[in-house]
C-alpha positions in Angstrom: 43.1 -71.4 -0.4 42.5 -68.7 2.2 40.0 -67.0 0.0 38.2 -70.3 -0.5 38.3 -70.9 3.3 36.5 -67.6 3.9 33.5 -68.2 1.5 33.0 -71.9 0.8 30.4 -72.3 3.6 28.6 -69.2 2.3 28.6 -70.6 -1.2 27.2 -73.9 0.2 24.3 -72.0 1.8 23.8 -70.1 -1.5 23.7 -73.4 -3.4 21.1 -74.9 -1.1 18.8 -71.9 -1.5 19.3 -71.0 -5.2 20.6 -74.3 -6.7 23.8 -75.9 -7.7 23.9 -74.8 -11.3 24.2 -71.1 -10.6 27.1 -71.7 -8.3 28.9 -73.8 -10.8 28.3 -71.1 -13.5 29.7 -68.4 -11.2 32.6 -70.6 -10.4 33.7 -71.2 -14.0 33.1 -67.6 -14.9 35.4 -66.6 -12.0 38.2 -68.7 -13.3 37.9 -67.1 -16.7 38.2 -63.6 -15.2 40.7 -63.9 -12.4 43.0 -66.5 -14.0 43.4 -64.2 -17.0 44.3 -61.4 -14.7 46.8 -63.6 -13.0 48.5 -64.4 -16.3 48.8 -60.7 -17.1 49.9 -59.6 -13.6 52.7 -57.1 -13.7 53.7 -57.4 -10.0 53.5 -59.8 -7.1 50.6 -58.2 -5.3 48.3 -58.2 -8.3 49.1 -61.9 -8.8 48.4 -62.6 -5.2 45.2 -60.6 -5.2 43.9 -62.3 -8.3 44.5 -65.7 -6.7 42.8 -64.7 -3.5 39.8 -63.4 -5.4 39.7 -66.6 -7.4 39.3 -68.6 -4.2 36.9 -66.1 -2.7 34.4 -66.1 -5.6 34.7 -69.7 -6.6 32.7 -72.1 -4.5 31.7 -74.6 -7.2 33.7 -77.6 -5.9 31.3 -78.3 -3.0 28.3 -77.8 -5.3 29.8 -80.1 -7.9 30.1 -82.9 -5.2 26.5 -82.3 -4.1 25.3 -82.3 -7.6 27.2 -85.5 -8.5 25.5 -87.3 -5.6 22.0 -85.9 -6.3 21.7 -86.8 -10.0 22.7 -90.4 -9.5 20.7 -93.2 -8.0 22.2 -94.7 -4.7 23.8 -97.6 -6.5 25.6 -95.1 -8.9 26.6 -92.6 -6.2 30.1 -93.9 -5.9 30.6 -93.6 -9.7 29.2 -90.1 -9.8 31.5 -88.9 -7.0 34.5 -90.8 -8.4 34.0 -88.8 -11.6 34.9 -85.6 -9.7 38.2 -87.3 -8.8 38.6 -88.5 -12.3 38.6 -85.0 -13.6 41.3 -84.2 -11.1 43.3 -87.0 -12.7 42.7 -85.5 -16.1 44.0 -82.2 -14.7 47.1 -83.8 -13.5 47.8 -84.9 -17.0 46.7 -81.8 -19.0 47.8 -79.1 -16.5 51.5 -79.8 -16.3 51.5 -80.1 -20.1 49.8 -76.7 -20.6 52.3 -75.1 -18.2 55.3 -76.9 -19.7 54.6 -76.3 -23.3 53.1 -72.7 -23.2 55.0 -70.9 -20.4 57.6 -68.5 -21.7 56.6 -69.0 -25.3 58.9 -66.3 -26.7 61.9 -68.4 -25.6 60.5 -71.7 -26.9 58.8 -70.6 -30.1 60.5 -67.3 -31.1 59.1 -67.5 -34.7 55.5 -67.5 -33.4 56.1 -65.2 -30.4 58.9 -62.7 -31.2 60.8 -60.7 -28.7 58.8 -57.6 -27.5 55.4 -59.2 -28.2 52.8 -59.3 -25.5 53.7 -62.9 -24.6 57.3 -61.9 -24.2 56.2 -59.1 -21.7 53.9 -61.5 -19.9 55.6 -64.9 -20.3 53.0 -66.8 -18.3 49.9 -65.3 -19.9 49.6 -68.0 -22.6 49.0 -71.0 -20.3 46.6 -68.9 -18.2 44.7 -68.0 -21.3 44.5 -71.7 -22.3 43.1 -72.5 -18.9 40.6 -69.6 -19.1 39.5 -70.9 -22.5 38.8 -74.3 -21.1 36.9 -72.7 -18.3 34.8 -70.6 -20.7 33.9 -73.8 -22.5 32.8 -75.2 -19.2 30.7 -72.1 -18.5 28.9 -72.6 -21.8 28.3 -76.3 -21.2 27.0 -75.7 -17.7 24.2 -73.6 -19.1 22.6 -76.9 -20.4 22.9 -78.7 -17.0 19.5 -79.5 -15.4 19.2 -78.2 -11.9 19.3 -80.9 -9.2 17.1 -79.1 -6.7 14.2 -76.5 -6.9 11.5 -75.1 -4.8 8.3 -77.0 -4.3 5.6 -77.6 -1.7 7.0 -80.9 -0.7 10.0 -83.1 -1.2 9.5 -85.7 -4.0 12.2 -88.2 -5.0 11.7 -89.7 -8.4 14.0 -92.2 -10.0 13.3 -92.7 -13.7 14.8 -94.7 -16.5 14.7 -93.3 -20.0 16.1 -94.4 -23.3 18.4 -92.3 -25.4 15.4 -90.7 -27.2 14.0 -89.5 -23.9 11.1 -92.1 -23.7 10.1 -93.2 -20.2 10.9 -96.9 -19.5 9.8 -97.1 -15.9 9.2 -94.8 -13.0 9.5 -95.5 -9.3 8.1 -92.7 -7.1 8.9 -92.3 -3.5 7.3 -89.2 -1.8 9.2 -87.6 1.0 8.1 -84.8 3.2 10.1 -82.7 5.7 8.4 -80.2 8.0 10.1 -76.9 9.0 10.0 -78.0 12.6 12.1 -81.0 11.8 14.6 -78.8 10.0 14.9 -76.6 13.0 15.4 -79.7 15.3 18.4 -80.8 13.3 20.9 -77.9 12.9 23.9 -79.0 10.9 26.4 -78.2 13.6 24.7 -80.8 15.8 25.1 -83.5 13.1 27.9 -85.6 14.5 28.0 -87.9 11.5 28.8 -84.9 9.2 31.4 -83.5 11.6 33.1 -86.9 11.8 33.1 -87.3 8.0 34.5 -83.8 7.5 37.2 -84.5 10.1 38.3 -87.6 8.3 38.5 -85.6 5.0 40.5 -82.8 6.6 43.0 -84.8 8.5 43.7 -86.9 5.4 43.9 -83.7 3.3 46.5 -82.3 5.7 48.6 -85.4 5.2 48.0 -85.6 1.4 48.9 -81.9 0.9 52.0 -82.2 3.0 53.0 -85.3 0.9 52.5 -83.5 -2.4 54.6 -80.6 -1.2 57.4 -82.7 0.2 57.4 -85.2 -2.8 58.5 -82.5 -5.3 61.1 -81.0 -2.9 62.5 -84.4 -2.1 62.6 -85.5 -5.8 64.7 -82.4 -6.9 67.0 -82.5 -3.8 70.6 -83.8 -4.4 71.5 -87.4 -3.5 73.8 -86.3 -0.7 70.7 -84.9 1.1 68.6 -88.0 0.6 66.9 -86.8 -2.5 66.7 -88.2 -6.1 68.4 -85.3 -8.0 65.5 -85.1 -10.5 64.8 -82.1 -12.7 61.4 -80.4 -12.6 60.6 -82.1 -15.9 61.3 -85.5 -14.3 58.9 -84.7 -11.5 56.2 -83.6 -14.1 56.6 -86.9 -15.9 56.0 -88.9 -12.7 52.9 -86.8 -11.9 51.6 -87.2 -15.4 51.9 -91.1 -15.3 50.3 -91.2 -11.8 47.5 -89.0 -13.1 46.8 -91.3 -16.0 46.6 -94.3 -13.7 44.3 -92.3 -11.5 42.0 -91.6 -14.4 41.7 -95.3 -15.4 41.2 -96.4 -11.8 38.4 -93.9 -11.1 36.6 -94.7 -14.3 36.6 -98.5 -14.0 37.6 -99.7 -10.5 36.5 -97.4 -7.7 32.8 -97.5 -8.0 32.6 -101.4 -8.0 34.9 -101.5 -5.0 33.0 -98.9 -3.1 29.6 -100.6 -3.8 31.0 -103.9 -2.7 32.9 -103.0 0.4 31.5 -99.7 1.4 33.1 -96.2 1.8 34.3 -96.8 5.4 36.2 -100.0 4.5 37.7 -98.4 1.5 39.1 -95.6 3.6 40.4 -98.0 6.3 42.2 -100.2 3.7 43.7 -97.1 2.1 45.1 -95.8 5.3 46.5 -99.2 6.4 48.3 -99.7 3.1 49.7 -96.2 3.1 51.7 -96.7 6.2 54.1 -99.4 4.9 54.1 -97.8 1.4 55.8 -94.7 2.8 58.7 -96.8 4.1 59.8 -97.3 0.5 60.4 -93.7 -0.2 63.6 -93.1 1.9 65.1 -96.3 0.4 64.7 -95.0 -3.2 67.6 -92.6 -2.8 69.9 -95.6 -3.0 68.5 -96.8 -6.3 69.5 -95.7 -9.8 68.4 -96.0 -13.4 65.5 -98.2 -14.4 65.1 -99.6 -10.8 64.7 -96.1 -9.4 62.1 -95.1 -12.1 60.1 -98.3 -11.8 60.0 -98.2 -8.0 59.2 -94.5 -7.9 56.4 -94.6 -10.5 54.9 -97.7 -8.9 55.0 -96.1 -5.4 53.6 -92.7 -6.7 50.8 -94.5 -8.6 49.8 -96.7 -5.6 49.9 -93.6 -3.3 47.6 -91.6 -5.5 45.2 -94.5 -5.9 45.0 -95.0 -2.2 44.6 -91.3 -1.7 41.7 -90.9 -4.2 40.0 -93.9 -2.6 40.1 -92.1 0.8 39.1 -88.7 -0.6 36.2 -90.0 -2.7 35.1 -92.2 0.2 35.0 -89.2 2.4 32.8 -87.4 -0.2 30.3 -90.2 -0.1 30.2 -90.1 3.8 29.8 -86.3 3.8 26.9 -86.4 1.3 25.3 -89.4 3.1 25.4 -87.5 6.5 22.8 -84.8 5.6 19.5 -84.5 3.8 19.5 -83.1 0.3 18.5 -79.6 1.4 21.8 -79.4 3.5 24.2 -81.0 1.0 25.4 -77.6 -0.3 26.1 -76.4 3.2 27.8 -79.7 4.2 30.1 -79.6 1.2 30.8 -75.9 1.7 31.8 -76.6 5.3 34.1 -79.4 4.2 35.7 -77.1 1.5 36.2 -74.3 4.0 37.8 -76.7 6.5 39.9 -78.3 3.9 41.0 -75.0 2.4 42.3 -73.9 5.8 44.3 -77.1 6.2 45.6 -76.8 2.6 46.7 -73.2 3.4 48.6 -74.4 6.4 50.1 -77.7 5.0 52.5 -76.4 2.3 54.5 -74.1 4.6 54.5 -76.6 7.4 55.6 -79.4 5.1 58.4 -77.2 3.7 59.7 -76.5 7.3 59.5 -80.2 8.1 61.5 -81.1 5.0 64.1 -78.5 5.7 64.5 -79.7 9.2 64.8 -83.3 8.0 67.7 -82.4 5.7 69.5 -80.8 8.6 69.4 -84.0 10.5 70.5 -86.3 7.6 73.1 -88.0 9.9 71.0 -88.2 13.0 70.9 -91.6 14.8 67.2 -91.6 15.3 65.0 -91.3 12.2 67.5 -89.5 10.0 66.5 -87.4 7.0 63.4 -88.6 5.2 62.6 -91.2 7.8 61.5 -88.4 10.1 59.2 -87.0 7.4 57.7 -90.5 6.8 57.2 -91.0 10.5 55.3 -87.7 11.0 53.2 -88.1 7.8 52.3 -91.6 9.0 51.0 -90.1 12.3 48.3 -88.3 10.4 47.5 -91.5 8.4 47.0 -93.4 11.7 44.8 -90.6 13.1 42.6 -90.8 9.9 42.3 -94.6 10.4 41.3 -94.1 14.1 38.6 -91.6 13.1 36.8 -94.2 10.9 35.8 -96.4 13.8 32.7 -96.1 16.0 31.7 -94.3 18.1 33.6 -91.5 16.2 32.3 -92.3 12.7 28.8 -93.9 12.7 28.1 -96.8 10.3 24.8 -95.3 9.3 26.8 -93.0 6.9 27.2 -96.0 4.6 23.6 -95.2 3.4 22.1 -91.9 2.3 20.4 -89.8 4.9 16.7 -90.8 5.3 14.6 -87.7 4.9 11.1 -89.3 5.4 9.5 -88.4 8.7 6.3 -89.0 10.5 5.0 -85.3 10.4 2.6 -84.6 7.5 3.9 -82.3 4.8 3.2 -78.6 5.2 2.3 -76.3 2.3 5.6 -74.4 2.5 8.5 -74.0 0.2 10.8 -77.0 0.3 13.6 -78.3 -1.9 12.9 -81.2 -4.4 15.4 -83.5 -5.8 15.2 -83.7 -9.6 14.8 -86.9 -11.4 17.8 -89.1 -12.0 18.4 -90.6 -15.4 20.0 -93.8 -16.5 20.7 -94.2 -20.2 20.7 -97.6 -21.8 
């Protein structure tokens, strides 16, 4: 996370200048190299360095978000950005399975990986190689991606419909021009809408990362300390089920909701519902058996669905806050900021959870109730940030790039055509 914090903004600038595709290819290639090194690390410092370099050289997430918004027409933008979150849901299902089944293979499958073999010497290399193989496939597939921006003498937006065979059905052309003087008059650090949208994203991210860290610690803690007494496998099962629900929701429900109610209202509803939902968690320690599992899975699924609504809604607002030629930079800034918060959140959450267990018998907000109270503070702050004058309502629609100045014969960025397949 610290490596990503240092370079995400620079990768955003690079993507605005040279295109999204090249950044995504470098990012997937980086995973192949440094994740493999991580799996074969022979000491802590090599493992730490490989993770740092992985974050340092991988700036593709911001470019993926910009790309998803650029290849979709406005009415499909929510669906395009929700697909980014959908893949996270897929990862929550596949990732724990890869780690659970393939870590320490010589102990689990001695007939295939005998003692003294390379996978016995490096017990975590096999899951890392599986991840690297998936990333290598992603690298190959990304070579066929069309670039969403390229250099031209003016900005031209075209929205086309083609059939599966590639034949044009209709074409609606809207010419847009942006002079260099206008670019200079609108530096991104003076774009209040972008700053406000990134702030919503980061404050919620701090809360969500803290929750993720505390959830696992709380679930495996003994009952006498207010925990559930789960095993790590039990925690993995809960995460897998919630990830599957997340996948279904993102594919079929988020885009219609966002198009109907708008990203800002989606974020507000998500934060308002999160506050009372958290009150259920401390009570779960008193439950057992089927009632515990049913309540826990339901709460975890709802929490993840609300979180992905807020995160994806923030993506939409960030992309709507800037013109196309600044989307890479805007998403890079958001990733740098979020990475800093995510670097801070786990350690802070761990300290908070340890402190809560020390005051399990306190008269005021004992144990997990204090954790819930502090996490809810960040939820309320996120909600406050969604109201004017902090967050302008103009972010509900994409940034208007058309201006009164005539186009100049200089290099500008052009959005590529968007395609809708019947």
